[in-house]
N, C-alpha and C positions, 0 to 999 in steps of 0.2 A: 676598240679596234678601228672604228671609223676615224677616230682622232689620229691614230697612228698611221693609217693609210693615207690620210690627207697630208700628213707631214712627209710621207715618202714620195709624193708627186714631184715632178721636175721643178726645181726652183726657177723663179723668173730670171731671164737673162742667160740661162745655161742652155746651149744649143744642142748638146749631145751628152750621153752618159757613156763612160767607159765601163768595161766589164768589172773593173776594180771598184769603181764607185757604186755600181749596182750591187755588188756583193757586200760592200761596206754598209749600204743602207739597209739591205735585207738582214744582215747580221745584227745591225743596231736595232732594227725593229723587233727582231726575235728576242734579243736580250731584254729589251724594255718590256716586252710582253711577258716574258718569264719572270722578270722582277716584280711586275704588278701582280701576277698570279701568286707568287711566293708571298708577297706582302699581305694579300687578302687572306691566304691560308694562315699565315702567322698571326694576323690580327684575330682571326676566328679562334685559333688555338689558345693564344694568350688571353683573349677575352674570357674563354671558358675557364682557364686556370684561375684568372682573377675572380670570376664569379664563384668558382669553387672555393677559393681561399676566403672570399668575403662571406660565403655561406658558413664555412667553418668558424670564421671569427664571430659571426652572428650567433651561431649555436653556442660558442663558448661564452659570449656576452650574455646570452639568455640564461645559460647555466649559472654563470657567475652572478648575474642579477638575482637569480633565485636564492643563491647562497649568501646574499647580502654584501658581496665584494664591491659592487659598483652601484652607486645610488643615484647619480645624476643623469639626466637625459643627454642627448647628443649635443653637438656644437652649434655654431652660428648658421650652418647650412642644414636645416631640418630635412631637406630632401634626401640627404645622404646619411641620415641618422642610422646608426647601427653599423656603418661600414667599418668603423674602427673600434666599436665598443669592446671593452674587455682587455685592450692592449695597454700595458703600463708604459711609463717612460715619457721622455720629453715630447715625442712625436705622436703619442697615442697609438693609432692604428697604422696600416700599411702606407697611407698617404696622409701626412698630417695637415694637408690643405683641404681635406674633405671632411664634412660633417662631424660625426663622432670622432674625436682625435684631432680636430682643429685646435688652434691655440687655446681657445676658451671652451672647447667642447669636451665631451666625455673622453678621458684618456689623454687630453691635451696638456699644454704647459700649465694651465691653471685649472684644468678639468679633472674629472675622476681619473686617478692614476697618474696625473701629471705632476709638474714640479711642486705645485702647492695644493693639489687636489687629493682626493682619497687615495692613499697609497703612495703619494708623491713626497717631495722633499719636506713639505710642511703640513701635509694632510694626514688623515688617519692612517697609521702604519708608516708614515714618513719620518723624516729626521727629527721633527719636533712634535709630531702628532701622536695619537694613541698607539702605543707599541713601538714608537720611534726611540731615537737616542735619548730624548728628554721627556718623552711621554710616559703614560702609564704602562708599566711592564717593560720599559726600555732599558738600555744598558746603564743609564745613569741613575736609575731609581735607587734610593738609599733607604734601607730599613735595618738599623743596627741598634736595637735596644738591649742592653746587657745589665743583668742584675749584678751589681758590684758588691753588695753586702746584704746579709740576711740576719735578722734576729727572730728566732722562732721560739714558740712555747713560752711567751711572756705571760706570766701568771698575774692577772689583775684581781686583787682581793681588797675587801674593805679594810683589812688591817694595814694595808700599805698607804691608805689615804692620809694625807698630812693637812693640817690646818692651812687655809680656812675651810678645807673640805672635811666632811665627816663620812665615814664608811657607810655604804648601803648594806644593811643587814641581809644576810642570807643570799647575797649576790656573789657571782664568781664569773670570771672570764679568762679566755685564752686568746692571746693576740700574737701577731707576727708583723714585722716591719721589713720591707725590702727597699734598698736604695738602688735606683735604676739610672743608668747613664745612656743617653741617646747621642752617639758619636756623630750622627748625620747632622743633627740640629745644634749640637753642643749644649743640650739642656739636661737638667737633673730632676728626678722625681722621687718623692717618698710615697710608698704604697703600703697601705694597711690592710690586714685581713684579721677579722675578729669574730669570736663566737662568745656572746655574753648572755648569761642566764640570770634571771631574777628581776629584771626590769627592762623597759623599752629605752634604748639608747637614743638620746637626742643631741648629745655633745660627745665628740670623739676627737682628741687632740694629742699632739706631742708637745710637751712643755719642758722648759729648761729647769733643771734642779737635780741635785745629787740625792742619794738616799737620805730620808728623814728631813728633806727640805722641799719647798715648793717654789715655783717661779712662773715666768710669763709663758704664754703659748707661742710656739714657733711654727707649728704646722697644724692647720685646722681642717679636719675631714668632715665636719658637721654638715656643711652644705651638700654633701654627697649622700647623706644617710637616707633621705626619702622616707617611705613608709617604714615605721618601726618594725624591724625583724631581728631575731637573735643574731643572724650572721651579717657581716658587711665585708665588702672588698672594694677598694678604690684607690686612686692615685692623685697626688697634688704636686704641681711644679714647685721647686724650691731653688733658692740661689746657690751658686757653687760654694760660697763661703759656709753656708749652713751644712751642705753636703759634706764638706771636709771636716767640719766640727763633729758631725755625727759619726763619721768614719774613725776619727782619731780619739774622741772622748765620748763614747756612747753612754758610759755610766753617769754622765752629767745630764741625761735626758730621761724622761719617763712618759709612758702612755697612760692617758687619763680618760675615763668614760663616765658620763653622768646621765641620770634620767631627767625627765621634765617635771617641774612643779613640786619638787621636794627640797628646795633650798640648795645649799652648797654641799651636795652629797656626791660621792664618787667611789669608784674602785680604780685601783692604780697598779701599774707594773713598771719596774725600772728596765731600761734598755741596757742589759748587762753583757759584757764581753766574756764569753766562756762556753762551757759545754753543759747543756741542759738535759736532765732526765735521761741519763745513759742507762739502758737496761742491764741489770745484774743477773747472771744465770749460772747454774751448776755445770753447764756444758763447757764453760770457758777455762776453768783452772787447768794448769799444766803441772805434770809430775815434777816434784814430789808434793805439790800443794793441791792435789786433786782429791783429797778426802772431803766430801760434801755432805750437807744436811739435806736429805730428800725433801723435796717440796719447797725449798727456800727460793726466794726471788726478791727483787728490789729495784730501786731507781736511785741514781746518784747524780748530783750536779756540782759544778765548780764555776764560779764567776769571779771577775776581777774588777776592782774599783780603784779610784784615785790614781789613775795612770799606771795600773798594774802593780801597785804597791800593797794592795789589800786583796786577799783571797777569801772568798766566802763559800762555804760548803753546805749542802742540803742533801742528806742521804737517808733513805728509808729501806730497811731490810725486813722482810716478812718471813717468819718461820725459822729465823736464825738470829742469835744475839751475839754479834762479834764484839771483841774487845779492841782490836786494832783496826784503824781505818787508814789506808795508804793510797797514794797515787804514785804509780811506778812507771819507769821508762822501759818500754818493750813492745814489740809488735805482737799481733795475734799469734798464739802458738808458742810464744817464748816467755821466759821469766826474765825480769830485769831489775836494775837497782832502784832503790827508793828515791822518789822525787819530792813528795810531800808526805808528812805524817800529821794527819789532822785528827788523831784519836782523842785529843783534848777537848773537842767540841761535842762529845757525846752527851746527849741530854736525856735520853730515855732508852729503854730496851729496843735495840735495833734502830736507833734514831741518832743521827749526827747533824747538828745545825749550829752554825756560827761562823765568824770571820776571824782571820788571823793575819798578822802582818807577813808579807812575803819574806821579809828579812828574817823574822823569827822562824820561818820554815826553812831557812838556809838557802834561799834562792834570791834572784835579782829580777827586776823588770825585764831585762834582756832575756833571761832564761824563760820567763813567762811568755814573751813574744815568740820564742821558739816552740813552746808548747802549743800556743794558739795557731801557729803556722803549720805544725805537723802533728795534730792531735791524734792521728791514727797510730802514732808511735808510743802512746801512753795508755795506761789502763788503771781502773779502780780495783782495789784488792782489799778484802776484809777478812780478818783472821779471828778464829775463836779464842786464841790466847797468844801471849808473847813468848810462850815456852812450848817445848815439845810435850806431848804430841799435838796439842791444840793448835799450834801455829800452822800445821799442815791441813787443818780444816778451814776451807775458805769458800768465798763466792767472788766472782770476778765480772767486770764489765769493761770491754774494750771501747775506747773512744773513737768517733768517726773523724773523717776529714771535715774541716770547715772550708766554705767556699772562699 
């Protein structure tokens, strides 16, 4: 006010004041005074608001710090540390020229929450960081492994061993092979799952060779066996060319398992295309073929070799000695026409075992492909006789879908 009063004194060289000039100076002095008072009040209010905002930001930063969201300290101006902590984005906090939130500070362009900091464009949670577009759990993460083909219930027996291998007496095993495609990496895998009884397995391989022949190893799981245990499960990368061969000609390959220290001994099982161990049950026959033998049960298999030109059958029926062995076309709950008649391979009471040319069975490789594609449309059917009334006494097993 003293400064303003001095300014309102008579200027040098001015001899008198008019009433207008007096009023102008008074009004001007009053306006300036009111403006100064308003500025002081506004500064006080805005300062309080800023302090309140900064306290809120500090509280959020402290909370976020406890939650692990912000890990780095403030920026180049440590006096102002915390002013902008916890604010994401290019400018960090409320004023990006201050402390935390400065270009290199917490929440700044390269600091926590900044363009390249935690939560920023390249930091944790950012475009290329953990949780970002290319980071762990981000939008571009690819995980697409698909089982393209499965061979289950492969029976490994000493009787299947072919020279130079000799069968391991009293040993037996069940194996399965999966072919897996990883579309993200464009790679292929062969995965084996086995349960072998009678010896400790030290060598487990897929080899090239048709039934009754032996050949070179194409996939070796032996390095994954570790401590000898009856069960094993593991995968090995294979080239695409081998993957396609296994898909197209599985009957040209076999699974071989050997023990340690007993020479060239093994048990073996062929990778066959077909339907293995389909349960036979009295509950499945459909009128008028629903006369059943109480307590009867069984299993039946059909596999194909030589490019689907040979069909091999393996069926066992307990409590019932059928004469006719058929594979028919028909869904569950329906009777259908004959597809294969393999009654000629009967070897014992309730036992059918042997191979027949697909052409002799009245079919073609193309019709076999349709069977393999839509197995659920076919069923095994065994009859007590080929004439009435025995033909109506049956046991039946519907086949499942193949993947």
